[in-house]
Rosetta silent file (secondary structure, phi, psi, omega in degrees, C-alpha in Angstrom):
SEQUENCE: MHRREFMKVMQAGAGLALLPDVSAIFKSSMFFEISLAEWSLRQPIRNGDMSNLDFPQVAKEKYGISAVEYVSGFFDGKEQDQAYLKKLNQRAADYDVDNVLIMVDLWKYKTASPNKSERKEAVEQHKPWIDAAHTLGCHAIRINANGYEGLERQAAADAFSETLYQLSDYGNGSDISVIVENHGGLSSDGKWLAGVMKQVNRENVGTLPDFGNLNISKDEQYDRYLLIEELMPYAKGVSAKTFDFTKNGEESSMDVSRLMQIVKDAGFKGYVGIEFGGKLEKISKKDGVASTKKLLEKVGSSLS
SCORE:     score description
SCORE:     0.000 S_00000001
   1 L     0.000  126.761 -175.682  127.967 -140.031  -11.115 S_00000001
   2 L   -81.657  174.186 -170.184  125.605 -139.423  -14.199 S_00000001
   3 H   -64.172  -35.429 -174.444  124.873 -142.041  -16.858 S_00000001
   4 H   -70.918  -39.134 -179.066  127.481 -140.578  -19.348 S_00000001
   5 H   -68.907  -43.785 -177.845  130.276 -140.709  -16.756 S_00000001
   6 H   -56.351  -49.096 -178.257  129.079 -144.087  -15.550 S_00000001
   7 H   -72.507  -27.731  173.199  129.275 -145.601  -19.126 S_00000001
   8 H   -66.615  -35.687  177.892  132.672 -143.999  -19.777 S_00000001
   9 H   -64.131  -45.588  173.257  133.908 -145.843  -16.742 S_00000001
  10 H   -62.176  -41.428  178.283  132.546 -149.078  -18.198 S_00000001
  11 H   -71.911  -34.200  171.098  134.094 -148.508  -21.614 S_00000001
  12 H   -61.616  -29.520  179.856  137.466 -147.784  -19.978 S_00000001
  13 H   -79.702  -12.646 -179.343  137.179 -151.095  -18.251 S_00000001
  14 H   -59.986  -24.950  179.138  136.591 -152.885  -21.525 S_00000001
  15 H   -62.808  -22.465 -179.644  140.294 -153.145  -21.955 S_00000001
  16 H   -66.832  -14.786  179.045  140.347 -155.745  -19.127 S_00000001
  17 H   -72.638  -16.451  177.131  138.751 -158.109  -21.618 S_00000001
  18 H   -72.735  -19.284 -178.430  142.194 -158.289  -23.325 S_00000001
  19 L   -82.173  159.258  176.251  143.541 -160.080  -20.128 S_00000001
  20 L   -49.363  133.566 -176.428  143.226 -163.845  -19.725 S_00000001
  21 L   -84.018   87.739  177.461  139.576 -164.764  -19.011 S_00000001
  22 H   -53.473  -37.743 -174.730  139.925 -166.308  -15.610 S_00000001
  23 H   -66.822  -30.910  177.164  136.271 -166.847  -15.302 S_00000001
  24 H   -63.539  -27.532 -177.546  136.386 -169.183  -18.456 S_00000001
  25 H   -75.535  -38.842 -177.444  138.716 -171.440  -16.585 S_00000001
  26 H   -73.742  -41.193 -176.012  136.224 -171.820  -13.648 S_00000001
  27 H   -53.321  -43.314 -175.165  133.313 -172.115  -16.170 S_00000001
  28 L   -63.767  -17.113 -177.139  134.963 -175.080  -17.848 S_00000001
  29 L  -115.359    6.099 -179.804  135.085 -176.977  -14.570 S_00000001
  30 L  -102.591  157.141 -175.979  131.687 -176.048  -13.121 S_00000001
  31 L   -87.656   -2.847 -173.581  128.410 -177.971  -13.380 S_00000001
  32 L  -137.395  170.355  176.973  126.400 -174.784  -13.891 S_00000001
  33 E  -119.760  153.183 -172.790  126.718 -171.518  -15.810 S_00000001
  34 E  -104.183  126.524  175.657  126.565 -168.034  -14.181 S_00000001
  35 E  -119.498  173.566 -178.657  123.988 -165.357  -15.259 S_00000001
  36 E  -124.821  116.476  173.373  123.321 -161.921  -13.830 S_00000001
  37 E   -72.707  129.519 -176.930  119.967 -160.726  -12.440 S_00000001
  38 H   -62.792  -25.261 -175.410  119.308 -157.032  -13.350 S_00000001
  39 H   -59.803  -26.658 -177.138  117.817 -156.517   -9.821 S_00000001
  40 H   -64.960  -25.668 -176.441  121.469 -156.582   -8.571 S_00000001
  41 H  -105.442   26.136 -177.405  121.995 -153.244  -10.484 S_00000001
  42 H   -63.170  -31.325  178.780  118.804 -151.558   -9.346 S_00000001
  43 H   -64.737  -54.193  179.114  120.568 -148.651   -7.710 S_00000001
  44 H   -67.073  -25.166  173.712  122.416 -147.414  -10.839 S_00000001
  45 H   -60.923  -64.886 -178.337  119.299 -148.105  -12.980 S_00000001
  46 H   -49.452  -44.207  179.061  117.079 -146.161  -10.546 S_00000001
  47 H   -72.300  -11.418 -175.641  119.586 -143.322  -10.318 S_00000001
  48 L    86.768   14.476 -177.434  119.832 -143.005  -14.090 S_00000001
  49 L   -82.110  -17.817  177.641  123.405 -144.012  -14.260 S_00000001
  50 L  -153.147  167.055  177.133  122.614 -146.878  -16.648 S_00000001
  51 L  -124.387  178.209  172.431  119.487 -148.177  -18.417 S_00000001
  52 H   -61.154  -33.857  178.551  118.008 -151.530  -19.312 S_00000001
  53 H   -71.080  -19.246  173.732  119.620 -151.207  -22.666 S_00000001
  54 H   -81.329  -15.787 -167.674  122.928 -150.869  -20.986 S_00000001
  55 H   -59.589  -43.606  177.947  122.547 -154.013  -18.909 S_00000001
  56 H   -60.789  -38.900  175.431  124.131 -156.473  -21.366 S_00000001
  57 H   -59.190  -53.642  178.944  127.275 -154.253  -21.793 S_00000001
  58 H   -60.042  -40.448  179.290  127.615 -153.874  -18.120 S_00000001
  59 H   -61.132  -43.153 -171.335  127.199 -157.609  -17.350 S_00000001
  60 H   -89.727  -38.897 -176.306  129.967 -158.451  -19.809 S_00000001
  61 H   -83.039  -29.545 -179.015  132.461 -155.615  -19.501 S_00000001
  62 H   -91.885  -36.168 -171.177  132.326 -154.972  -15.821 S_00000001
  63 H  -117.249   -8.760  177.561  131.630 -158.553  -14.540 S_00000001
  64 L    69.154   33.801  175.646  132.711 -160.927  -17.368 S_00000001
  65 L  -105.965  133.227 -173.709  129.169 -162.489  -17.340 S_00000001
  66 L  -117.227   28.983  173.784  127.715 -163.556  -20.537 S_00000001
  67 E  -149.685  141.706 -173.814  124.032 -164.199  -19.645 S_00000001
  68 E  -128.756  149.761  175.345  121.471 -161.849  -18.308 S_00000001
  69 E  -121.236  104.988 -170.741  118.194 -161.925  -16.474 S_00000001
  70 E   -76.313  158.808  171.963  115.942 -158.901  -16.973 S_00000001
  71 E  -113.685  125.273 -166.366  113.467 -157.302  -14.614 S_00000001
  72 H   -57.791  -36.905 -172.874  110.121 -156.158  -16.056 S_00000001
  73 H   -61.823  -16.530 -174.670  109.981 -152.894  -14.118 S_00000001
  74 H  -101.028   14.533  177.034  113.137 -151.601  -15.943 S_00000001
  75 H   -96.057   -3.540  171.069  111.680 -151.834  -19.520 S_00000001
  76 L    59.822   39.536  179.732  109.831 -148.544  -18.811 S_00000001
  77 L    70.084   16.054 -177.882  106.601 -149.919  -20.405 S_00000001
  78 L  -101.285   16.685 -178.164  108.341 -150.869  -23.778 S_00000001
  79 L   -65.956  -12.255  176.289  107.770 -154.596  -23.538 S_00000001
  80 L  -115.009   12.378  176.102  105.538 -154.408  -26.579 S_00000001
  81 L   -93.688  105.069 -179.545  107.692 -151.949  -28.556 S_00000001
  82 H   -58.488  -33.525 -179.676  109.308 -154.044  -31.230 S_00000001
  83 H   -75.235  -38.859  173.114  111.850 -151.546  -32.127 S_00000001
  84 H   -59.252  -45.602 -175.493  112.970 -151.327  -28.438 S_00000001
  85 H   -70.082  -35.827  171.288  113.153 -155.041  -28.183 S_00000001
  86 H   -56.792  -47.813  177.616  115.089 -155.265  -31.357 S_00000001
  87 H   -58.419  -48.559  177.837  117.535 -152.716  -30.045 S_00000001
  88 H   -56.677  -45.303  174.068  117.935 -154.615  -26.769 S_00000001
  89 H   -61.693  -31.593 -179.129  118.550 -157.860  -28.725 S_00000001
  90 H   -81.406  -30.284  176.133  121.188 -156.251  -30.719 S_00000001
  91 H   -59.976  -51.118  177.509  122.927 -154.861  -27.571 S_00000001
  92 H   -56.845  -43.601 -179.718  123.085 -158.335  -26.209 S_00000001
  93 H   -66.549  -38.783  178.422  124.405 -159.703  -29.489 S_00000001
  94 H   -49.900  -38.973 -178.103  126.971 -156.914  -29.728 S_00000001
  95 L  -105.105   17.530  177.249  128.514 -158.114  -26.476 S_00000001
  96 L    55.148   45.739 -175.596  127.955 -161.795  -27.084 S_00000001
  97 L  -114.092  135.283  178.388  125.495 -162.006  -24.110 S_00000001
  98 E   -85.526  138.554  163.310  122.569 -164.534  -23.828 S_00000001
  99 E   -84.322  114.694 -167.861  119.163 -163.402  -22.715 S_00000001
 100 E   -94.503  -50.474 -178.867  118.018 -165.940  -20.190 S_00000001
 101 E  -166.712  171.066  178.245  114.736 -164.876  -18.796 S_00000001
 102 E  -122.515  123.458  173.896  112.559 -161.882  -17.596 S_00000001
 103 E   -77.498  104.172 -174.567  111.553 -161.515  -14.017 S_00000001
 104 L   -97.382  123.145 -176.378  107.872 -160.279  -14.254 S_00000001
 105 L  -123.964   86.531  176.679  106.483 -158.479  -11.217 S_00000001
 106 L  -115.804   72.379 -177.340  102.917 -157.458  -11.831 S_00000001
 107 L   -51.810  -34.646 -175.492  101.822 -157.454   -8.188 S_00000001
 108 L   -73.410  -11.706  177.897   98.452 -155.671   -8.840 S_00000001
 109 L  -106.160  120.651 -169.644   97.254 -158.582  -10.950 S_00000001
 110 L   -87.122  104.692 -172.403   96.268 -161.551   -8.820 S_00000001
 111 L   -78.541  -17.102 -176.859   97.440 -164.753  -10.294 S_00000001
 112 L  -121.024   26.196 -168.641   95.970 -166.891   -7.374 S_00000001
 113 L   -71.266  155.802  174.521   92.777 -164.802   -6.787 S_00000001
 114 L   -84.049   -3.654 -178.136   89.689 -166.822   -6.046 S_00000001
 115 L   -92.893  112.733 -175.339   87.865 -164.497   -8.551 S_00000001
 116 H   -61.048  -35.674 -178.081   88.113 -166.155  -11.988 S_00000001
 117 H   -65.760  -33.775  177.023   87.897 -162.744  -13.774 S_00000001
 118 H   -70.815  -39.208  173.953   90.860 -161.384  -11.760 S_00000001
 119 H   -60.912  -44.645  177.263   92.838 -164.462  -12.644 S_00000001
 120 H   -59.159  -44.048  175.492   91.974 -163.991  -16.299 S_00000001
 121 H   -58.136  -37.612  175.484   93.140 -160.429  -16.170 S_00000001
 122 H   -62.147  -46.811 -178.272   96.394 -161.613  -14.628 S_00000001
 123 H   -61.595  -46.126  179.877   96.953 -164.039  -17.437 S_00000001
 124 H   -59.927  -36.507  176.136   96.238 -161.336  -20.088 S_00000001
 125 H   -67.706  -29.207  177.658   98.750 -159.019  -18.427 S_00000001
 126 H   -80.570  -22.535 -174.492  101.429 -161.648  -18.524 S_00000001
 127 H   -63.530  -35.338  173.375  101.043 -162.631  -22.029 S_00000001
 128 H   -58.683  -31.631  178.976  102.925 -159.612  -23.498 S_00000001
 129 H   -74.533  -30.978  173.669  105.842 -160.626  -21.392 S_00000001
 130 H   -67.950  -40.032  174.888  105.852 -164.167  -22.841 S_00000001
 131 H   -59.033  -48.136  178.612  105.944 -162.487  -26.237 S_00000001
 132 H   -60.607  -42.361  179.048  108.789 -160.189  -25.173 S_00000001
 133 H   -58.549  -35.972 -173.752  110.702 -163.133  -23.799 S_00000001
 134 H   -74.633  -44.734 -179.495  110.316 -165.013  -27.056 S_00000001
 135 H   -55.245  -41.320 -178.813  111.477 -161.981  -29.074 S_00000001
 136 L   -83.492    0.297  175.711  114.627 -161.691  -26.817 S_00000001
 137 L    81.573   13.432  178.945  115.409 -165.290  -27.142 S_00000001
 138 L   -77.290  170.515 -177.499  114.839 -166.052  -23.494 S_00000001
 139 L  -103.348  -14.505 -175.614  113.712 -169.441  -22.199 S_00000001
 140 E  -163.226  159.725  159.261  111.261 -168.256  -19.571 S_00000001
 141 E  -104.186  152.047  168.416  109.403 -165.565  -17.597 S_00000001
 142 E  -106.641  128.656  176.557  109.294 -165.674  -13.829 S_00000001
 143 E  -111.301  173.119  177.027  105.830 -164.905  -12.277 S_00000001
 144 L  -125.688  156.943  176.553  104.680 -164.615   -8.735 S_00000001
 145 L   -91.645  118.308  175.849  101.843 -166.222   -6.741 S_00000001
 146 L  -154.793  168.834  176.888   99.565 -163.595   -5.159 S_00000001
 147 L    89.286    5.892 -178.209   95.964 -162.688   -4.442 S_00000001
 148 L   -90.291    2.791 -173.239   95.218 -165.859   -2.454 S_00000001
 149 L   -51.737  133.423  175.970   94.700 -164.145    0.888 S_00000001
 150 L    93.441  -13.648  178.665   91.902 -165.719    2.927 S_00000001
 151 L   -86.109  153.296  171.726   91.990 -169.035    0.887 S_00000001
 152 L   -72.043  160.444 -173.492   92.837 -172.412    2.336 S_00000001
 153 H   -51.988  -56.673 -171.982   96.144 -173.906    1.151 S_00000001
 154 H   -71.936  -25.034  178.436   94.617 -176.191   -1.560 S_00000001
 155 H   -70.424  -32.855  179.754   92.041 -173.604   -2.814 S_00000001
 156 H   -66.761  -49.365  175.861   95.074 -171.277   -3.267 S_00000001
 157 H   -58.234  -38.251  179.048   96.943 -174.015   -5.121 S_00000001
 158 H   -65.966  -40.552 -179.870   93.934 -174.668   -7.310 S_00000001
 159 H   -67.219  -40.260 -174.113   93.508 -171.019   -8.182 S_00000001
 160 H   -68.630  -46.466 -177.432   97.214 -170.487   -8.901 S_00000001
 161 H   -53.213  -44.742 -176.712   97.338 -173.756  -10.935 S_00000001
 162 H   -62.789  -35.218  176.846   94.613 -172.626  -13.233 S_00000001
 163 H   -66.333  -41.890  178.321   96.660 -169.434  -14.099 S_00000001
 164 H   -65.825  -34.360  173.733   99.657 -171.600  -14.760 S_00000001
 165 H   -58.086  -49.680 -177.534   97.757 -173.866  -16.955 S_00000001
 166 H   -64.238  -47.633 -178.849   96.645 -170.912  -19.126 S_00000001
 167 H   -71.182  -26.867  176.408  100.103 -169.301  -19.365 S_00000001
 168 H   -64.785  -42.286  178.667  101.677 -172.720  -20.012 S_00000001
 169 H   -65.814  -37.334  175.952   99.448 -173.151  -23.047 S_00000001
 170 H   -69.619  -37.548 -179.015  100.248 -169.693  -24.283 S_00000001
 171 H   -68.100  -28.986  174.274  103.988 -170.179  -23.671 S_00000001
 172 H   -58.321  -29.551  179.353  104.010 -173.396  -25.592 S_00000001
 173 L   -66.860  -18.857  179.429  103.315 -171.463  -28.608 S_00000001
 174 L  -127.904   14.880  176.170  106.631 -169.697  -28.433 S_00000001
 175 L    61.951   44.019 -179.997  108.673 -172.315  -26.475 S_00000001
 176 L  -114.106  128.981  169.648  108.695 -170.152  -23.295 S_00000001
 177 E   -82.974  155.829  172.695  108.503 -171.642  -19.812 S_00000001
 178 E  -115.858  114.597 -175.016  106.676 -170.099  -16.961 S_00000001
 179 E  -124.439  156.064 -168.991  108.517 -170.451  -13.695 S_00000001
 180 E  -121.913  123.224  175.253  107.715 -169.461  -10.174 S_00000001
 181 L   -92.127  150.199  164.173  110.142 -168.118   -7.518 S_00000001
 182 L   -63.010  104.477 -172.712  109.782 -168.399   -3.793 S_00000001
 183 L  -132.496   37.517  175.374  108.867 -164.665   -3.303 S_00000001
 184 L   105.848  156.731 -179.189  107.155 -164.527   -0.045 S_00000001
 185 H    57.675 -143.945 -177.821  103.960 -165.890    1.503 S_00000001
 186 H   -62.366  -22.684 -179.846  102.727 -169.269    0.318 S_00000001
 187 H   -75.380  -11.967 -179.256  105.310 -169.431   -2.473 S_00000001
 188 H   -95.977    0.377  173.737  108.055 -169.487    0.155 S_00000001
 189 L   -95.304  112.024 -166.769  106.459 -172.543    1.629 S_00000001
 190 H   -66.551  -30.193  178.625  108.347 -175.282   -0.246 S_00000001
 191 H   -74.454  -32.720  172.499  105.796 -177.945    0.261 S_00000001
 192 H   -64.232  -42.550 -172.100  103.044 -175.713   -1.081 S_00000001
 193 H   -78.690  -37.711  177.024  104.925 -174.626   -4.235 S_00000001
 194 H   -64.521  -32.316  177.723  106.240 -178.067   -4.886 S_00000001
 195 H   -64.711  -38.099  175.250  102.617 -179.287   -4.517 S_00000001
 196 H   -65.671  -36.195  176.704  101.551 -176.775   -7.170 S_00000001
 197 H   -69.606  -39.749  171.051  104.159 -178.054   -9.522 S_00000001
 198 H   -62.906  -38.036  176.447  103.007 -181.607   -9.134 S_00000001
 199 H   -65.183  -47.314  176.966   99.431 -180.509   -9.674 S_00000001
 200 H   -64.846  -54.319  173.064  100.253 -178.682  -12.846 S_00000001
 201 L    54.229   53.542 -179.629  102.648 -181.139  -14.093 S_00000001
 202 L  -117.044  144.505  176.723  103.570 -179.246  -17.428 S_00000001
 203 L   -62.224  -34.004 -176.452  106.921 -179.423  -19.064 S_00000001
 204 L   -99.916   23.690  168.209  107.151 -175.713  -19.485 S_00000001
 205 E  -122.937  135.494 -175.833  106.179 -174.887  -15.854 S_00000001
 206 E  -162.435 -165.065 -177.698  108.744 -174.970  -13.151 S_00000001
 207 E  -119.981  159.745  172.875  110.418 -173.106  -10.268 S_00000001
 208 L  -127.159   77.354 -175.745  113.161 -170.577   -9.767 S_00000001
 209 L   -55.652  138.204 -179.466  114.521 -171.490   -6.279 S_00000001
 210 E  -121.812  128.662 -173.847  115.878 -168.351   -4.598 S_00000001
 211 L   -61.428  -19.264  175.788  118.482 -168.576   -1.826 S_00000001
 212 L  -111.463 -151.198  171.540  116.609 -165.813    0.013 S_00000001
 213 L    60.061   66.615 -179.046  112.821 -164.923    0.267 S_00000001
 214 L  -107.876   -5.234 -176.691  112.085 -167.249    3.163 S_00000001
 215 E   -73.746  104.062  175.079  109.232 -165.265    4.779 S_00000001
 216 E   -75.025  -33.153  175.642  105.996 -167.224    4.867 S_00000001
 217 E  -153.958  178.625  178.975  104.534 -164.570    7.025 S_00000001
 218 L   -53.668  -33.150 -168.558  105.600 -161.541    9.042 S_00000001
 219 L  -115.008    3.581 -172.069  106.640 -163.757   11.965 S_00000001
 220 E  -135.626  127.727 -179.649  107.629 -167.022   10.136 S_00000001
 221 E  -120.422  137.498  174.132  110.465 -168.075    7.938 S_00000001
 222 L   -72.526  156.290  177.668  110.819 -171.403    6.048 S_00000001
 223 L   -75.095  121.893 -174.443  114.003 -173.363    6.443 S_00000001
 224 H   -49.101  -44.705 -169.218  116.348 -172.244    3.809 S_00000001
 225 H   -86.616  -28.791  173.559  117.957 -175.441    2.874 S_00000001
 226 H   -67.409  -46.607 -176.620  114.664 -177.533    2.992 S_00000001
 227 H   -54.765  -48.758 -178.198  113.019 -174.944    0.738 S_00000001
 228 H   -67.488  -33.631 -177.898  115.744 -175.226   -1.966 S_00000001
 229 H   -69.470  -34.579 -175.249  115.745 -178.990   -1.693 S_00000001
 230 H   -78.459  -22.772 -173.152  111.905 -179.184   -2.164 S_00000001
 231 H   -97.357  -22.336 -176.967  111.907 -176.705   -5.124 S_00000001
 232 H   -59.682  -39.559  177.333  114.906 -178.076   -7.076 S_00000001
 233 H   -54.454  -15.462  179.698  113.282 -181.048   -8.696 S_00000001
 234 H  -120.016   21.327 -176.828  111.227 -178.525  -10.742 S_00000001
 235 E   -79.550  133.067  174.687  113.939 -175.918  -11.248 S_00000001
 236 L  -121.522   16.055  176.694  114.504 -174.308  -14.555 S_00000001
 237 L   174.063  166.199  173.097  116.945 -171.780  -13.127 S_00000001
 238 E  -142.338  139.127 -176.150  118.332 -170.844   -9.713 S_00000001
 239 E  -108.209  105.366  179.072  118.691 -167.449   -8.098 S_00000001
 240 E   -85.131   83.469  177.151  121.713 -167.150   -5.917 S_00000001
 241 E   -80.006  140.135  177.235  120.624 -164.265   -3.807 S_00000001
 242 E  -136.654  163.104 -172.713  123.223 -162.835   -1.510 S_00000001
 243 L  -126.652  -46.320 -171.511  123.161 -160.011    1.008 S_00000001
 244 L  -158.539  164.962 -174.639  126.563 -159.459    2.685 S_00000001
 245 E  -138.943  159.511  176.268  129.940 -161.216    2.953 S_00000001
 246 L   -88.969  173.986  179.251  132.505 -161.933    5.546 S_00000001
 247 L   -61.811  -27.179 -178.796  136.157 -160.889    5.290 S_00000001
 248 L   -85.162    4.266  177.097  136.899 -164.328    3.925 S_00000001
 249 L    88.421    3.862 -178.690  134.436 -163.881    1.055 S_00000001
 250 L   -90.080  149.044 -178.297  131.685 -166.136    2.423 S_00000001
 251 E   -71.715  129.927 -168.307  128.078 -165.104    2.430 S_00000001
 252 L   -78.746  -12.960 -173.121  127.437 -164.036    6.067 S_00000001
 253 L  -111.223   -3.839 -174.002  123.788 -165.239    6.279 S_00000001
 254 L  -159.867  164.628  174.118  123.851 -168.586    4.629 S_00000001
 255 L   -97.311   90.448 -172.038  126.027 -171.568    3.571 S_00000001
 256 H   -62.431  -39.723  178.176  126.331 -171.125   -0.174 S_00000001
 257 H   -61.251  -39.718  174.908  128.348 -174.268   -0.551 S_00000001
 258 H   -60.091  -46.039 -179.586  125.614 -176.373    1.191 S_00000001
 259 H   -66.331  -35.002 -178.552  123.016 -174.835   -1.039 S_00000001
 260 H   -73.521  -30.485  177.048  124.952 -175.424   -4.197 S_00000001
 261 H   -64.601  -35.913  174.102  125.489 -178.963   -3.117 S_00000001
 262 H   -68.862  -35.351  171.471  121.759 -179.406   -3.011 S_00000001
 263 H   -60.702  -43.129  178.116  121.512 -177.831   -6.466 S_00000001
 264 H   -64.603  -48.463  179.317  124.113 -180.293   -7.860 S_00000001
 265 H   -49.960  -29.985  179.200  122.410 -183.209   -6.163 S_00000001
 266 L   -77.872   -3.467  178.364  119.302 -182.415   -8.104 S_00000001
 267 L    80.190   18.745 -179.292  121.072 -182.908  -11.292 S_00000001
 268 L   -73.368  132.961  177.548  120.785 -179.137  -12.233 S_00000001
 269 L  -134.611   21.504 -172.138  123.025 -178.031  -14.948 S_00000001
 270 L   -95.109 -143.246 -178.690  121.512 -174.642  -16.074 S_00000001
 271 E   -89.641  134.741  163.487  122.025 -170.979  -15.078 S_00000001
 272 E  -100.995  116.905 -171.320  122.636 -169.831  -11.548 S_00000001
 273 E  -100.995  128.976  177.412  121.785 -166.235  -11.545 S_00000001
 274 E   -71.014  119.115  177.450  123.682 -163.742   -9.260 S_00000001
 275 E  -131.847   88.398  176.735  121.104 -161.594   -7.488 S_00000001
 276 E   -73.216  114.309 -171.876  122.699 -159.245   -5.052 S_00000001
 277 L  -113.023   18.629  175.244  119.947 -158.122   -2.625 S_00000001
 278 L   -67.283  168.097 -178.627  122.095 -156.309   -0.069 S_00000001
 279 L   -59.925  130.673 -171.165  121.306 -152.934    1.315 S_00000001
 280 H   -57.229  -28.838  177.927  121.542 -150.294   -1.266 S_00000001
 281 H   -64.490  -27.208 -176.496  123.737 -147.987    0.719 S_00000001
 282 H   -75.926  -35.068 -171.604  126.247 -150.907    0.734 S_00000001
 283 H   -51.810  -43.775 -176.018  126.435 -151.440   -2.887 S_00000001
 284 L   -70.183  -18.500 -174.679  128.633 -148.458   -3.633 S_00000001
 285 L  -101.313  -24.058  177.891  131.016 -149.518   -0.877 S_00000001
 286 L  -142.778  128.095 -175.893  131.252 -153.227   -1.697 S_00000001
 287 L   -84.928  100.030 -172.241  130.590 -154.734   -5.093 S_00000001
 288 H   -75.390  -20.157  177.003  128.171 -157.499   -4.191 S_00000001
 289 H   -71.705  -48.164  174.368  127.955 -158.851   -7.731 S_00000001
 290 H   -57.045  -40.039  177.784  131.644 -159.377   -7.905 S_00000001
 291 H   -73.655  -31.602  171.250  131.771 -160.928   -4.520 S_00000001
 292 H   -70.328  -33.755  176.281  128.964 -163.398   -5.389 S_00000001
 293 H   -68.395  -43.638 -179.180  130.634 -164.363   -8.599 S_00000001
 294 H   -65.200  -38.564  173.002  133.855 -165.030   -6.980 S_00000001
 295 H   -64.912  -43.371  178.524  132.129 -167.194   -4.317 S_00000001
 296 H   -56.948  -40.740  175.110  130.072 -169.038   -6.887 S_00000001
 297 H   -64.163  -42.284  176.588  133.220 -169.771   -8.847 S_00000001
 298 H   -64.617  -42.182 -176.594  135.026 -171.061   -5.878 S_00000001
 299 H   -77.152  -40.580 -179.760  132.206 -173.282   -4.721 S_00000001
 300 H   -58.722  -39.783 -178.854  131.352 -174.428   -8.242 S_00000001
 301 H   -69.961  -31.628 -175.095  134.883 -175.398   -8.886 S_00000001
 302 H   -81.628  -26.209  179.505  135.234 -177.370   -5.630 S_00000001
 303 H   -85.911  -12.999 -172.160  131.802 -179.260   -6.245 S_00000001
 304 L   -96.987    0.000    0.000  132.495 -180.119   -9.892 S_00000001
């Protein structure tokens, strides 16, 4: 399906908005709000069936979701193009969609490098994304911890903390938070990342606990439930990553109800982002976003 046909299908589905908004009923009784992470739609974006500019419309018209989380790689290098950002803002406004955050993946720039000049370069490369997030009305950008290979745990924490201090200072100027996801390696070690948060101790620095991304190394995974519990005290968002579902609609690799209980117990009341990370070839066969939303609404209603 080409982009034109894809968007025609989306527009045809807009009539569904005339039906009673069942999701609004769930929303009124849940302790959190649901957003949609753009990574869930990586296949149609990569195939050219939709673009970053189409994302707010797809979120609202296909899934009934009114808040979105962008991915830096889908901006096609236009993060400093004010006309482009204005157009994206207008698209979100047209569909009454809130822009929540931008997930920034600049892996080539080493945020926790022992080399000060490399860290400085990483800071400079992230600043335009803070500006873009501010223009779009987001509350945060999500960054990664990387480049610490060979460092001891505390040395890696010290290096990464320096980057967070600098980005925190810059983000303060536009009321943007800098948040860190457990995204593999040391960042998926809950004690390490929580320690970094304690060390930095800034109001606009926090975590984005992700239900997946447990690999500390090739051969070791962190305990999923302990990881979320350790990161939730610093959370400014939650990423409800899912992979596959049972016939009963439960996530097959984790207990989402248990995870959301941890989220609730932490006093969290913000956005829980749907991030379907299932195998790409399965996306066309089963709608992982819709399945995740249905599960979150069920769990959210039972816990609220």
